[in-house]
C-alpha positions, 0 to 999 in steps of 0.5 A: 537433574530430572525426576527419579523414575519409578519402576515396578517389578511384578514377578513371582520369584523373589530372586528374579525380583532382587536381581532386577531391583539391584540392577535398576537401583544401581542406575538410580531408578526408584524400584518397587517390587511385588510378587503378584498381580493384586499387590501390583494393582494396589501399588499402581493405584497409589504410587504411580510407577513410570514403568512396570515389568510384568513377569508371566506366571504371577498369581491373582491378576495375571500379567495380561489382565494387569496390562489390559487394566492399566491401558483402560485406566486414564491415570495408568494408561501412559505407564510403560509395560515390559512383559518378562517372558521365560521363553520366546514364544510368539503367542506370548509376544502377540498376547502381550502386544494385544493388551498393550505391552510396550516391550518384551524381554526374555527372563534370561536377559543380561543386566546390560540388556535390561538397562537398555530396554528400560532406558528405551522404554522410559525415554521421552517421546514427542507428545507423550509425557512419561509418568504424567 
């Protein structure tokens, strides 16, 4: 059995954080939750998540700033980033891609859609060590 993968959820809505946490914990992911970008940065610096789900609209360091900072940090650069958006706006998707988001997920997702995205996101890739 491999290492239990850690997913950080950063979202301003406690209900959304709980929904994602419950869905992922049922699949044996280690799940950390925070409400804002500053708390997320602290967690990322100390606990090293394998993936981060970033909700748009977080306070402090916003999702785009957080993803950009992760991509230039040598330790966090390999952390997978999923942008969680409330609407399918091409501008949000483009902005997410520009800062290095790996995936985008609309926040009206189904639990199965969330799990599929997480599995894809965290799947081993040749030459890339997830969580290294």
